[in-house]
VOBA-1610 file (N, C-alpha, C; in pm, whole numbers, padded with zeros to 5 digits, always signed):
BEGIN
Unk-00764-01551+02962Unk-00874-01648+02961Unk-00836-01765+02871Unk-00861-01883+02919Unk-00828-02000+02841Unk-00924-02014+02723Unk-00868-02035+02605Unk-00952-02049+02486Unk-00990-02194+02466Unk-01115-02220+02427Unk-01155-02357+02399Unk-01090-02411+02274Unk-01025-02322+02197Unk-00963-02366+02072Unk-00817-02404+02089Unk-00762-02392+02210Unk-00621-02418+02234Unk-00584-02557+02184Unk-00476-02562+02109Unk-00423-02690+02065Unk-00485-02742+01936Unk-00591-02677+01885Unk-00653-02723+01763Unk-00569-02683+01642Unk-00574-02767+01538Unk-00503-02738+01415Unk-00578-02633+01334Unk-00505-02563+01247Unk-00571-02470+01157Unk-00664-02548+01064Unk-00776-02487+01024Unk-00874-02561+00944Unk-00825-02586+00802Unk-00863-02700+00744Unk-00834-02720+00601Unk-00920-02625+00518Unk-00872-02590+00400Unk-00943-02495+00315Unk-00975-02564+00183Unk-01103-02577+00154Unk-01144-02641+00029Unk-01112-02551-00090Unk-01117-02608-00209Unk-01090-02530-00330Unk-01190-02417-00346Unk-01318-02446-00315Unk-01419-02341-00330Unk-01400-02230-00228Unk-01362-02267-00106Unk-01339-02166-00003Unk-01214-02084-00035Unk-01112-02149-00091Unk-00992-02077-00134Unk-01031-01970-00237Unk-01117-02007-00329Unk-01161-01913-00431Unk-01238-01797-00369Unk-01319-01825-00267Unk-01394-01719-00201Unk-01301-01621-00130Unk-01199-01675-00063Unk-01107-01589+00012Unk-01022-01505-00082Unk-00964-01570-00184Unk-00874-01499-00274Unk-00949-01433-00390Unk-01081-01450-00393Unk-01162-01387-00495Unk-01255-01285-00435Unk-01371-01331-00388Unk-01472-01238-00340Unk-01428-01153-00222Unk-01361-01213-00124Unk-01317-01136-00007Unk-01211-01035-00045Unk-01115-01077-00126Unk-01010-00984-00170Unk-01070-00869-00250Unk-01165-00899-00335Unk-01230-00794-00412Unk-01305-00697-00321Unk-01366-00750-00214Unk-01443-00665-00124Unk-01355-00568-00046Unk-01234-00609-00011Unk-01148-00521+00069Unk-01056-00435-00016Unk-01044-00466-00146Unk-00962-00382-00233Unk-00998-00405-00379Unk-01085-00322-00431Unk-01126-00339-00570Unk-01012-00309-00666Unk-00932-00206-00639Unk-00826-00169-00732Unk-00717-00275-00735Unk-00675-00325-00618Unk-00572-00428-00617Unk-00624-00556-00679Unk-00751-00585-00663Unk-00809-00706-00718Unk-00794-00708-00870Unk-00807-00593-00935Unk-00788-00585-01080Unk-00647-00626-01117Unk-00549-00577-01040Unk-00410-00614-01065Unk-00387-00762-01042Unk-00445-00815-00935Unk-00426-00956-00904Unk-00480-01045-01015Unk-00593-01008-01071Unk-00654-01091-01173Unk-00570-01101-01299Unk-00489-00999-01326Unk-00407-01000-01447Unk-00275-01073-01426Unk-00239-01102-01301Unk-00112-01167-01274Unk-00109-01310-01328Unk+00008-01360-01366Unk+00020-01502-01398Unk-00022-01587-01278Unk-00073-01705-01304Unk-00132-01787-01198Unk-00033-01822-01088Unk+00098-01829-01120Unk+00196-01863-01018Unk+00201-01762-00904Unk+00162-01639-00935Unk+00175-01532-00836Unk+00045-01498-00765Unk-00068-01541-00818Unk-00195-01493-00765Unk-00216-01529-00619Unk-00188-01655-00582Unk-00216-01694-00444Unk-00120-01629-00344Unk+00013-01640-00363Unk+00100-01578-00261Unk+00085-01426-00253Unk+00071-01359-00368Unk+00057-01213-00365Unk-00079-01173-00308Unk-00185-01242-00349Unk-00317-01212-00295Unk-00324-01238-00146Unk-00262-01346-00101Unk-00262-01379+00041Unk-00182-01276+00120Unk-00070-01232+00065Unk+00009-01128+00132Unk-00074-01002+00149Unk-00150-00964+00045Unk-00233-00844+00056Unk-00341-00862+00162Unk-00409-00976+00162Unk-00517-00998+00258Unk-00466-00992+00402Unk-00355-01056+00428Unk-00302-01057+00565Unk-00251-00919+00603Unk-00193-00846+00508Unk-00152-00709+00537Unk-00273-00622+00566Unk-00380-00644+00494Unk-00503-00567+00518Unk-00561-00601+00655Unk-00549-00727+00696Unk-00596-00764+00829Unk-00515-00692+00937Unk-00383-00690+00919Unk-00298-00619+01016Unk-00333-00471+01019Unk-00358-00413+00902Unk-00393-00272+00894Unk-00528-00246+00963Unk-00620-00339+00949Unk-00749-00327+01017Unk-00730-00324+01169Unk-00640-00409+01218Unk-00609-00409+01362Unk-00552-00273+01403Unk-00457-00224+01323Unk-00392-00097+01357Unk-00487+00021+01351Unk-00594+00010+01272Unk-00687+00121+01253Unk-00815+00110+01336Unk-00821+00015+01427Unk-00941-00001+01509Unk-00944+00108+01615Unk-01008+00220+01583Unk-00998+00340+01665Unk-01071+00330+01797Unk-01161+00234+01810Unk-01230+00217+01938Unk-01138+00158+02045Unk-01022+00110+02003Unk-00922+00058+02097Unk-00811+00161+02114Unk-00747+00161+02230Unk-00634+00251+02253Unk-00517+00209+02166Unk-00422+00301+02147Unk-00303+00267+02071Unk-00229+00150+02135Unk-00223+00149+02267Unk-00158+00038+02337Unk-00227-00094+02311Unk-00360-00093+02311Unk-00434-00215+02283Unk-00412-00264+02142Unk-00407-00171+02047Unk-00381-00209+01908Unk-00241-00265+01891Unk-00144-00205+01959Unk-00007-00257+01951Unk+00001-00398+02008Unk-00073-00422+02115Unk-00074-00556+02174Unk-00132-00658+02077Unk-00241-00622+02010Unk-00302-00713+01913Unk-00212-00731+01790Unk-00144-00623+01751Unk-00050-00635+01638Unk+00064-00730+01673Unk+00110-00727+01798Unk+00216-00818+01839Unk+00167-00963+01832Unk+00042-00985+01873Unk-00016-01119+01861Unk-00020-01162+01715Unk-00062-01070+01629Unk-00068-01100+01486Unk+00072-01127+01432Unk+00169-01045+01475Unk+00308-01064+01432Unk+00357-01204+01470Unk+00323-01250+01588Unk+00365-01383+01631Unk+00308-01491+01541Unk+00186-01469+01493Unk+00125-01568+01404Unk+00195-01567+01268Unk+00234-01449+01223Unk+00306-01441+01096Unk+00442-01509+01106Unk+00510-01485+01218Unk+00639-01552+01239Unk+00619-01702+01240Unk+00509-01745+01300Unk+00468-01886+01297Unk+00536-01972+01402Unk+00481-02092+01418Unk+00358-02140+01355Unk+00235-02073+01416Unk+00134-02051+01331Unk+00013-01984+01379Unk-00063-02073+01476Unk-00123-02010+01578Unk-00200-02081+01678Unk-00348-02046+01663Unk-00431-02146+01648Unk-00574-02122+01629Unk-00633-02043+01745Unk-00589-02072+01866Unk-00642-02001+01983Unk-00614-01852+01974Unk-00493-01814+01931Unk-00457-01672+01920Unk-00540-01604+01811Unk-00561-01673+01701Unk-00640-01615+01592Unk-00785-01594+01635Unk-00839-01688+01711Unk-00976-01670+01760Unk-00984-01559+01864Unk-00879-01541+01942Unk-00877-01431+02038Unk-00878-01296+01966Unk-00802-01286+01856Unk-00805-01164+01776Unk-00946-01142+01719Unk-01004-01248+01669Unk-01141-01238+01614Unk-01239-01190+01721Unk-01232-01251+01839Unk-01324-01215+01946Unk-01306-01071+01992Unk-01182-01023+01994Unk-01154-00889+02046Unk-01184-00779+01945Unk-01177-00811+01815Unk-01177-00705+01715Unk-01297-00703+01621Unk-01358-00817+01597Unk-01463-00823+01493Unk-01577-00727+01521Unk-01625-00724+01644Unk-01740-00639+01676Unk-01706-00490+01669Unk-01578-00456+01664Unk-01536-00317+01659Unk-01536-00260+01518Unk-01558-00345+01416Unk-01545-00301+01277Unk-01679-00257+01222Unk-01680-00143+01154Unk-01803-00092+01093Unk-01820-00137+00948Unk-01711-00185+00888Unk-01715-00228+00748Unk-01735-00379+00744Unk-01843-00427+00684Unk-01871-00572+00685Unk-01757-00657+00631Unk-01691-00613+00522Unk-01584-00692+00463Unk-01468-00710+00561Unk-01443-00610+00645Unk-01334-00623+00741Unk-01371-00719+00853Unk-01499-00725+00888Unk-01541-00825+00986Unk-01524-00966+00930Unk-01560-00984+00804Unk-01544-01115+00740Unk-01396-01150+00732Unk-01313-01051+00702Unk-01169-01075+00694Unk-01114-01127+00826Unk-01153-01066+00935Unk-01103-01109+01066Unk-01153-01248+01102Unk-01275-01280+01066Unk-01326-01414+01096Unk-01264-01520+01005Unk-01202-01475+00895Unk-01139-01569+00800Unk-00991-01592+00828Unk-00938-01532+00935Unk-00795-01543+00961Unk-00747-01687+00976Unk-00818-01776+01046Unk-00768-01915+01054Unk-00748-01979+00917Unk-00841-01955+00827Unk-00827-02012+00693Unk-00715-01944+00615Unk-00702-01811+00631Unk-00596-01740+00562Unk-00459-01788+00607Unk-00442-01809+00737Unk-00314-01861+00785Unk-00294-02007+00744Unk-00401-02081+00731Unk-00389-02216+00680Unk-00336-02215+00537Unk-00385-02120+00457Unk-00333-02106+00320Unk-00187-02063+00321Unk-00152-01974+00413Unk-00012-01930+00423Unk+00079-02048+00452Unk+00039-02132+00546Unk+00123-02245+00582Unk+00122-02353+00475Unk+00030-02342+00379Unk+00028-02436+00268Unk+00109-02391+00148Unk+00162-02267+00151Unk+00246-02221+00041Unk+00378-02297+00038Unk+00446-02288-00076Unk+00582-02342-00082Unk+00670-02271+00018Unk+00777-02334+00058Unk+00866-02273+00157Unk+00919-02139+00108Unk+00952-02131-00021Unk+01008-02007-00076Unk+00905-01895-00075Unk+00783-01924-00119Unk+00679-01821-00120Unk+00639-01782+00021Unk+00627-01880+00109Unk+00590-01852+00248Unk+00692-01760+00314Unk+00819-01786+00292Unk+00924-01704+00352Unk+00913-01560+00305Unk+00888-01538+00177Unk+00880-01402+00123Unk+00754-01330+00173Unk+00642-01401+00179Unk+00519-01340+00228Unk+00535-01300+00374Unk+00591-01387+00455Unk+00611-01355+00596Unk+00704-01235+00611Unk+00808-01229+00531Unk+00904-01117+00540Unk+00835-00984+00514Unk+00758-00977+00404Unk+00697-00848+00371Unk+00591-00809+00473Unk+00520-00905+00530Unk+00421-00873+00633Unk+00488-00814+00756Unk+00599-00870+00797Unk+00670-00818+00914Unk+00721-00676+00888Unk+00769-00650+00766Unk+00814-00515+00731Unk+00697-00416+00735Unk+00586-00455+00676Unk+00470-00367+00674Unk+00419-00336+00814Unk+00421-00435+00901Unk+00373-00412+01038Unk+00465-00316+01113Unk+00592-00311+01076Unk+00681-00213+01139Unk+00633-00071+01109Unk+00584-00049+00986Unk+00529+00082+00952Unk+00402+00113+01029Unk+00317+00012+01048Unk+00195+00033+01127Unk+00229+00066+01272Unk+00329-00002+01325Unk+00370+00025+01462Unk+00430+00165+01474Unk+00499+00211+01369Unk+00551+00348+01367Unk+00437+00447+01386Unk+00329+00428+01312Unk+00215+00519+01323Unk+00159+00522+01465Unk+00148+00405+01527Unk+00086+00397+01659Unk+00176+00449+01771Unk+00305+00447+01748Unk+00398+00490+01854Unk+00450+00632+01834Unk+00435+00688+01714Unk+00493+00819+01687Unk+00390+00930+01669Unk+00263+00896+01666Unk+00160+00997+01652Unk+00065+00991+01772Unk+00004+01104+01808Unk-00091+01103+01920Unk-00217+01024+01882Unk-00296+00989+01981Unk-00420+00917+01954Unk-00515+01005+01874Unk-00601+00941+01797Unk-00687+01015+01703Unk-00781+01111+01772Unk-00820+01083+01896Unk-00916+01169+01965Unk-00849+01265+02063Unk-00717+01282+02052Unk-00646+01368+02147Unk-00657+01516+02111Unk-00691+01545+01985Unk-00694+01684+01941Unk-00558+01737+01905Unk-00455+01653+01912Unk-00318+01694+01880Unk-00277+01637+01745Unk-00174+01700+01686Unk-00121+01653+01558Unk+00029+01631+01573Unk+00075+01515+01530Unk+00218+01487+01524Unk+00264+01488+01380Unk+00392+01508+01359Unk+00445+01516+01222Unk+00578+01443+01213Unk+00607+01391+01093Unk+00741+01336+01070Unk+00840+01451+01069Unk+00961+01424+01113Unk+01055+01534+01135Unk+01112+01592+01006Unk+01149+01507+00912Unk+01222+01554+00794Unk+01209+01454+00679Unk+01275+01485+00568Unk+01269+01399+00450Unk+01322+01259+00480Unk+01427+01251+00561Unk+01486+01121+00591Unk+01388+01031+00665Unk+01316+01090+00762Unk+01217+01013+00836Unk+01103+00969+00745Unk+01060+01059+00655Unk+00953+01026+00562Unk+00997+00916+00466Unk+01120+00925+00418Unk+01170+00824+00325Unk+01178+00687+00393Unk+01221+00685+00518Unk+01225+00559+00591Unk+01087+00501+00609Unk+00992+00588+00636Unk+00854+00542+00653Unk+00797+00487+00523Unk+00822+00557+00412Unk+00768+00508+00284Unk+00830+00374+00246Unk+00954+00349+00290Unk+01010+00216+00266Unk+00933+00112+00347Unk+00907+00140+00474Unk+00842+00042+00560Unk+00703+00005+00510Unk+00628+00102+00459Unk+00488+00075+00426Unk+00465+00049+00277Unk+00569+00066+00193Unk+00547+00042+00049Unk+00675+00004-00025Unk+00787+00065+00008Unk+00911+00030-00061Unk+00945-00116-00046Unk+00918-00170+00072Unk+00945-00312+00097Unk+00860-00401+00006Unk+00740-00351-00032Unk+00655-00428-00122Unk+00719-00437-00260Unk+00787-00331-00303Unk+00861-00336-00429Unk+00971-00440-00427Unk+01038-00452-00314Unk+01140-00555-00301Unk+01077-00694-00301Unk+00967-00710-00228Unk+00894-00837-00224Unk+00851-00876-00365Unk+00791-00784-00436Unk+00743-00809-00571Unk+00859-00856-00660Unk+00973-00788-00650Unk+01088-00825-00732Unk+01139-00964-00696Unk+01145-00994-00567Unk+01188-01127-00525Unk+01095-01235-00579Unk+00965-01206-00579Unk+00869-01304-00631Unk+00887-01325-00781Unk+00905-01216-00855Unk+00926-01229-01000Unk+01055-01303-01029Unk+01160-01270-00955Unk+01289-01335-00977Unk+01279-01485-00952Unk+01212-01522-00845Unk+01201-01664-00812Unk+01116-01741-00913Unk+01003-01685-00949Unk+00910-01758-01035Unk+00943-01749-01183Unk+01007-01639-01226Unk+01030-01621-01370Unk+01174-01590-01406Unk+01261-01572-01307Unk+01396-01528-01335Unk+01501-01635-01322Unk+01562-01642-01203Unk+01682-01722-01184Unk+01673-01863-01241Unk+01576-01941-01192Unk+01573-02080-01233Unk+01478-02104-01350Unk+01390-02007-01379Unk+01295-02025-01488Unk+01344-01961-01618Unk+01429-01860-01605Unk+01490-01799-01723Unk+01391-01730-01816Unk+01281-01674-01763Unk+01181-01614-01850Unk+01176-01462-01838Unk+01278-01403-01779Unk+01281-01258-01766Unk+01399-01195-01839Unk+01459-01268-01929Unk+01567-01211-02009Unk+01685-01168-01924Unk+01736-01048-01951Unk+01853-00995-01880Unk+01811-00926-01750Unk+01741-00996-01669Unk+01688-00945-01542Unk+01800-00941-01440Unk+01830-00823-01387Unk+01933-00807-01285Unk+01861-00792-01150Unk+01856-00897-01068Unk+01777-00891-00945Unk+01816-00776-00853Unk+01945-00748-00840Unk+01987-00642-00748Unk+01939-00505-00797Unk+01958-00478-00926Unk+01913-00351-00982Unk+01762-00340-00976Unk+01693-00448-01011Unk+01548-00445-01012Unk+01491-00429-00871Unk+01557-00485-00773Unk+01510-00469-00635Unk+01518-00322-00594Unk+01628-00255-00629Unk+01642-00113-00596Unk+01535-00029-00668Unk+01510-00061-00796Unk+01405+00009-00869Unk+01268-00021-00808Unk+01249-00147-00766Unk+01122-00186-00708Unk+01093-00112-00578Unk+01196-00091-00498Unk+01177-00014-00374Unk+01129+00127-00406Unk+01190+00189-00507Unk+01149+00325-00544Unk+01010+00324-00608Unk+00978+00219-00679Unk+00843+00202-00735Unk+00741+00209-00622Unk+00763+00130-00517Unk+00672+00131-00402Unk+00665+00268-00336Unk+00779+00334-00324Unk+00780+00467-00262Unk+00702+00568-00346Unk+00706+00555-00478Unk+00630+00645-00564Unk+00482+00635-00534Unk+00433+00512-00525Unk+00290+00492-00498Unk+00253+00542-00359Unk+00340+00518-00261Unk+00309+00562-00125Unk+00313+00713-00111Unk+00408+00779-00178Unk+00412+00925-00174Unk+00284+00983-00234Unk+00233+00919-00340Unk+00108+00964-00399Unk-00005+00952-00298Unk-00011+00839-00229Unk-00114+00820-00127Unk-00101+00922-00015Unk+00020+00943+00032Unk+00044+01036+00142Unk-00001+01177+00104Unk+00039+01223-00014Unk+00006+01359-00054Unk-00143+01376-00079Unk-00206+01275-00134Unk-00349+01283-00158Unk-00433+01271-00031Unk-00376+01208+00072Unk-00450+01183+00196Unk-00419+01282+00306Unk-00352+01392+00275Unk-00316+01490+00379Unk-00437+01533+00461Unk-00551+01571+00399Unk-00665+01616+00482Unk-00715+01507+00576Unk-00727+01385+00525Unk-00776+01275+00608Unk-00680+01245+00722Unk-00550+01241+00691Unk-00451+01208+00793Unk-00444+01315+00902Unk-00457+01442+00863Unk-00455+01549+00962Unk-00566+01531+01064Unk-00681+01485+01018Unk-00794+01465+01109Unk-00776+01342+01197Unk-00675+01262+01167Unk-00638+01150+01254Unk-00520+01186+01344Unk-00475+01313+01336Unk-00362+01356+01418Unk-00228+01326+01357Unk-00224+01301+01226Unk-00100+01261+01161Unk-00067+01354+01046Unk+00054+01408+01047Unk+00102+01492+00938Unk+00229+01430+00882Unk+00219+01385+00757Unk+00336+01324+00693Unk+00415+01424+00610Unk+00368+01548+00602Unk+00450+01654+00542Unk+00559+01688+00642Unk+00686+01685+00600Unk+00796+01701+00695Unk+00788+01831+00775Unk+00809+01819+00905Unk+00797+01932+00996Unk+00897+02041+00963Unk+01021+02003+00927Unk+01121+02106+00899Unk+01086+02186+00773Unk+01024+02121+00674Unk+00983+02194+00554Unk+00866+02288+00585Unk+00772+02244+00665Unk+00661+02332+00704Unk+00713+02452+00782Unk+00811+02428+00868Unk+00866+02539+00947Unk+00930+02644+00857Unk+00994+02600+00748Unk+01060+02695+00659Unk+00961+02787+00588Unk+00837+02741+00569Unk+00737+02828+00505Unk+00644+02891+00608Unk+00674+02870+00736Unk+00600+02936+00843Unk+00463+02881+00869Unk+00447+02749+00854Unk+00317+02685+00878Unk+00336+02571+00977Unk+00249+02565+01076Unk+00247+02454+01172Unk+00142+02352+01129Unk+00161+02224+01164Unk+00063+02121+01122Unk-00081+02154+01159Unk-00102+02213+01278Unk-00241+02240+01317Unk-00304+02349+01232Unk-00222+02436+01170Unk-00277+02537+01080Unk-00332+02474+00952Unk-00277+02361+00914Unk-00324+02293+00794Unk-00462+02231+00815Unk-00494+02205+00939Unk-00615+02129+00969Unk-00743+02207+00942Unk-00743+02334+00971Unk-00867+02412+00958Unk-00839+02543+00888Unk-00861+02543+00758Unk-00836+02664+00680Unk-00937+02775+00709Unk-01045+02741+00778Unk-01142+02845+00813Unk-01077+02950+00902Unk-00985+02905+00988Unk-00917+02997+01077Unk-00788+03051+01017Unk-00733+02980+00921Unk-00611+03026+00856Unk-00620+02995+00707Unk-00694+03076+00631Unk-00717+03045+00489Unk-00591+03051+00404Unk-00484+03110+00458Unk-00359+03119+00382Unk-00269+02997+00402Unk-00313+02904+00489Unk-00227+02789+00517Unk-00201+02705+00393Unk-00305+02683+00312Unk-00288+02603+00191Unk-00187+02664+00094Unk-00206+02790+00053Unk-00108+02852-00036Unk+00032+02859+00025Unk+00042+02889+00155Unk+00174+02898+00217Unk+00244+02763+00220Unk+00166+02655+00240Unk+00226+02523+00249Unk+00241+02456+00113Unk+00192+02519+00008Unk+00199+02455-00124Unk+00342+02418-00166Unk+00446+02498-00135Unk+00581+02455-00171Unk+00619+02319-00112Unk+00565+02287+00005Unk+00593+02157+00066Unk+00522+02047-00014Unk+00398+02074-00055Unk+00327+01979-00141Unk+00403+01959-00271Unk+00447+02068-00333Unk+00519+02059-00460Unk+00648+01978-00444Unk+00719+02000-00334Unk+00842+01923-00309Unk+00810+01774-00299Unk+00699+01741-00235Unk+00659+01601-00225Unk+00625+01543-00360Unk+00555+01621-00443Unk+00521+01574-00578Unk+00647+01552-00660Unk+00744+01641-00646Unk+00870+01625-00720Unk+00945+01500-00674Unk+00942+01474-00544Unk+01003+01350-00495Unk+00934+01229-00555Unk+00802+01232-00557Unk+00726+01122-00616Unk+00760+01103-00763Unk+00771+01213-00837Unk+00805+01203-00979Unk+00942+01138-00999Unk+01036+01170-00912Unk+01166+01104-00920Unk+01153+00954-00905Unk+01071+00911-00810Unk+01050+00768-00790Unk+00975+00706-00907Unk+00885+00782-00968Unk+00812+00727-01084Unk+00906+00703-01203Unk+01014+00778-01211Unk+01113+00750-01316Unk+01170+00610-01299Unk+01197+00573-01173Unk+01245+00437-01145Unk+01137+00334-01177Unk+01012+00367-01146Unk+00902+00275-01176Unk+00889+00253-01326Unk+00908+00358-01403Unk+00902+00344-01549Unk+01011+00248-01598Unk+01131+00265-01546Unk+01239+00175-01587Unk+01210+00032-01545Unk+01144+00015-01433Unk+01108-00118-01385Unk+01014-00186-01485Unk+00913-00113-01528Unk+00816-00170-01622Unk+00886-00210-01752Unk+00969-00122-01804Unk+01033-00147-01933Unk+01137-00258-01925Unk+01185-00289-01805Unk+01282-00399-01790Unk+01214-00535-01794Unk+01083-00538-01777Unk+01009-00664-01789Unk+00996-00695-01938Unk+01037-00813-01983Unk+01030-00845-02126Unk+00892-00819-02185Unk+00889-00767-02307Unk+00762-00730-02369Unk+00667-00848-02384Unk+00722-00968-02394Unk+00634-01085-02409Unk+00563-01121-02278Unk+00612-01067-02165Unk+00548-01093-02035Unk+00440-00987-02012Unk+00336-00993-02095Unk+00233-00889-02096Unk+00160-00878-01962Unk+00129-00990-01900Unk+00057-00985-01773Unk+00139-00916-01665Unk+00268-00948-01658Unk+00354-00884-01559Unk+00366-00735-01586Unk+00378-00699-01713Unk+00386-00557-01747Unk+00260-00482-01709Unk+00145-00540-01740Unk+00018-00474-01709Unk+00002-00456-01558Unk+00039-00559-01482Unk+00025-00550-01337Unk+00112-00439-01279Unk+00226-00413-01340Unk+00312-00304-01294Unk+00270-00170-01353Unk+00216-00172-01474Unk+00181-00048-01544Unk+00061+00022-01482Unk-00043-00053-01450Unk-00168+00011-01403Unk-00148+00098-01280Unk-00078+00052-01175Unk-00059+00143-01060Unk+00018+00270-01095Unk+00113+00259-01188Unk+00190+00378-01226Unk+00102+00479-01298Unk+00021+00433-01392Unk-00066+00525-01464Unk-00169+00587-01371Unk-00227+00508-01283Unk-00324+00562-01187Unk-00256+00661-01094Unk-00135+00628-01048Unk-00062+00718-00959Unk-00030+00851-01024Unk+00020+00848-01148Unk+00053+00972-01217Unk-00073+01052-01250Unk-00180+00982-01286Unk-00306+01051-01310Unk-00356+01121-01185Unk-00341+01055-01071Unk-00380+01115-00943Unk-00294+01235-00909Unk-00163+01223-00931Unk-00073+01336-00903Unk-00106+01456-00991Unk-00144+01431-01117Unk-00180+01542-01205Unk-00301+01617-01151Unk-00399+01545-01100Unk-00515+01611-01039Unk-00476+01687-00913Unk-00392+01625-00830Unk-00348+01688-00707Unk-00269+01815-00735Unk-00184+01812-00837Unk-00101+01928-00870Unk-00185+02050-00907Unk-00304+02026-00959Unk-00392+02137-01000Unk-00498+02170-00895Unk-00502+02094-00790Unk-00608+02109-00689Unk-00570+02219-00590Unk-00630+02337-00606Unk-00601+02448-00516Unk-00666+02429-00379Unk-00757+02332-00369Unk-00823+02303-00241Unk-00772+02170-00186Unk-00644+02148-00198Unk-00585+02019-00164Unk-00594+01986-00015Unk-00620+02087+00069Unk-00638+02063+00212Unk-00784+02043+00253Unk-00872+02048+00156Unk-01015+02034+00183Unk-01054+01886+00167Unk-01099+01820+00274Unk-01136+01679+00261Unk-01254+01657+00166Unk-01327+01763+00135Unk-01438+01751+00041Unk-01398+01764-00104Unk-01269+01785-00130Unk-01220+01800-00268Unk-01104+01705-00293Unk-01127+01574-00286Unk-01018+01478-00305Unk-00970+01475-00450Unk-00843+01442-00467Unk-00785+01427-00601Unk-00784+01279-00636Unk-00884+01237-00711Unk-00899+01095-00745Unk-00939+01081-00891Unk-00875+00988-00959Unk-00919+00957-01095Unk-01053+00884-01086Unk-01135+00901-01186Unk-01266+00838-01185Unk-01257+00691-01226Unk-01361+00616-01193Unk-01365+00475-01234Unk-01365+00465-01387Unk-01435+00557-01452Unk-01435+00556-01599Unk-01294+00577-01653Unk-01219+00670-01590Unk-01080+00694-01631Unk-01000+00565-01619Unk-01017+00493-01507Unk-00942+00370-01483Unk-00974+00266-01589Unk-01102+00247-01618Unk-01139+00143-01714Unk-01095+00178-01856Unk-01099+00307-01890Unk-01048+00348-02020Unk-00898+00324-02029Unk-00827+00360-01922Unk-00684+00338-01918Unk-00650+00190-01935Unk-00724+00104-01866Unk-00698-00039-01875Unk-00719-00090-02017Unk-00826-00044-02082Unk-00853-00089-02220Unk-00741-00046-02314Unk-00696+00079-02302Unk-00588+00127-02388Unk-00455+00058-02358Unk-00436+00018-02231Unk-00308-00042-02194Unk-00286-00176-02263Unk-00391-00248-02293Unk-00375-00375-02363Unk-00315-00354-02503Unk-00342-00238-02562Unk-00287-00207-02694Unk-00143-00159-02686Unk-00109-00093-02576Unk+00023-00027-02568Unk+00129-00108-02495Unk+00089-00209-02418Unk+00179-00269-02321Unk+00303-00333-02382Unk+00298-00379-02505Unk+00412-00447-02565Unk+00508-00352-02636Unk+00476-00224-02637Unk+00561-00126-02706Unk+00629-00035-02605Unk+00762-00044-02597Unk+00835+00046-02507Unk+00815+00192-02547Unk+00812+00216-02676Unk+00795+00353-02724Unk+00660+00410-02682Unk+00556+00329-02698Unk+00422+00375-02661Unk+00412+00399-02510Unk+00472+00312-02430Unk+00466+00329-02285Unk+00543+00452-02241Unk+00661+00474-02297Unk+00737+00594-02261Unk+00659+00720-02298Unk+00595+00717-02413Unk+00517+00834-02456Unk+00399+00858-02362Unk+00329+00753-02326Unk+00212+00765-02239Unk+00250+00814-02100Unk+00352+00749-02042Unk+00398+00791-01910Unk+00453+00933-01915Unk+00523+00966-02025Unk+00576+01101-02040Unk+00467+01206-02043Unk+00356+01177-02111Unk+00245+01274-02116Unk+00188+01297-01977Unk+00173+01190-01901Unk+00121+01206-01765Unk+00218+01284-01677Unk+00347+01259-01692Unk+00447+01334-01616Unk+00437+01483-01649Unk+00424+01514-01776Unk+00416+01655-01816Unk+00290+01720-01761Unk+00181+01644-01752Unk+00060+01698-01688Unk+00086+01735-01543Unk+00159+01649-01474Unk+00192+01677-01334Unk+00282+01801-01326Unk+00384+01804-01408Unk+00479+01915-01405Unk+00412+02048-01439Unk+00314+02043-01532Unk+00243+02167-01567Unk+00162+02217-01449Unk+00112+02125-01369Unk+00031+02164-01255Unk+00109+02228-01141Unk+00238+02197-01132Unk+00319+02251-01023Unk+00413+02364-01070Unk+00407+02394-01199Unk+00498+02499-01250Unk+00445+02638-01219
//
């Protein structure tokens, strides 16, 4: 169908509207990330915030369950074309028309209707920032497409699983490890190579650590979301590991019929936690490599690590880890207390190593 918007330019975005998109809207779709964004130096807030918003829009498309997997893939391809650029107003309005009414969360409806302005902001970034934002969005969408092409539809009653550790590791790179690389590239560009404000920053080493940083956070999400994902037909616990302990993915779904599935599969959970802990070691080194005087950058990297390790410690002790009614989540009070204490500790490598070490030991005690 021919769109009446064909050929129109993307809309200009006023300063107040920019603030609404990168402030109120971003806060509405991700309260935890919004806290991190607010602490970032001003050079990073717009490109990083915009990257998150557009990634969240793509994720909303991929998760629109009222559409078939094929329909979602088609819309994701349209979105991918806009990211590659130049964005077309007609295509963005077609996405809005096709998807907005399908969303039950008001903030996600607003996000989809804000796509023309969000892409206008993207095209207004510097060439260097725009290139990096587009790169990470394309990588993230590859992970979303993996989910849609490798797992059965949510209403099929079937469960698919990743085959092995290698497949899981590749997936965690696509959906989070690439963000660590993006983050490192952004820091290097804005504060490293030409700005000289990151001291002895080794971009190649930091990029490798950043990838593992992202994988640590994603492994935490994967392990904590096992009950929810199973109900969507997705099992990210490796199939070969489950087979070794004599458990099939569908047995994990309903413990009422197989109450021993949780205890039998616990070694697979523990293996995943140990993998995550290995990645958190890299994340710790990443934080400590940021010069102590760069407090905002340190805090932005520190908070996800502390929240992630706190979550893993709860998960390690959660004997009902397959029960969707017993999620392993740190409380909001825990988060705010952590943030307050972090302002006191962030400039001390010794204090950070001690704090992270205590959380690691909590996790290890839970799986021992």
